[in-house]
C-alpha positions, 0 to 999 in steps of 0.5 A: 293748817295746824295739825290737830291735837292728838288726844287719847282718853285711857279708861277701863277696869280698875287694875287693867293697866291704866297706869302702865298705859299712861306711863307708856304714852308719857314715854312717847312724848304725850302730856299726861294727866291722871284723874283730872276732874272733868269739870276742868277739861274746858279750861284745860283745852283753852290753855292747850290751844293758847299755848300752842306748845302741847300737841299730844295729850293722854288723859286717864278717866275712870270710875273714880270720876263716876260722879262726873260721868254724865259730864264726861260723856257730854265733854267728849262728845263736844271734843268729837265735833272739834277739828282741833282735836283728834280724839281716841278712847283706849278701854283696858280690860282684863279677866276677873281672875287677873283683876282680883289678883292685881287688886290683892297685890296692890291694895292698901290697908285701911288706915284704921285697921289694927296692925297684926302682931 
């Protein structure tokens, strides 16, 4: 019997380290996708099954996909009933102070903001 596909869904607060986490999974040999629209998940699983070449996948799904939240929950529930997939969810969080500090370090200027000086 073929080994089930290992799936890790990485989610959590903005600034909690999802990018670092997915980079670590990539280093561990996982096929990684950041912010794939949930509506593409069924087609993606179909392609993975048909290829037979991918056995570890890490997906970042976060609040950027909030418009598809109900769809995400339904699709993850469907995956849980599939013996082909061993799914885990990794939720990342950090203190409010740490999240604010990280946001301040990485936030982009608004494109219409006037340049100082």
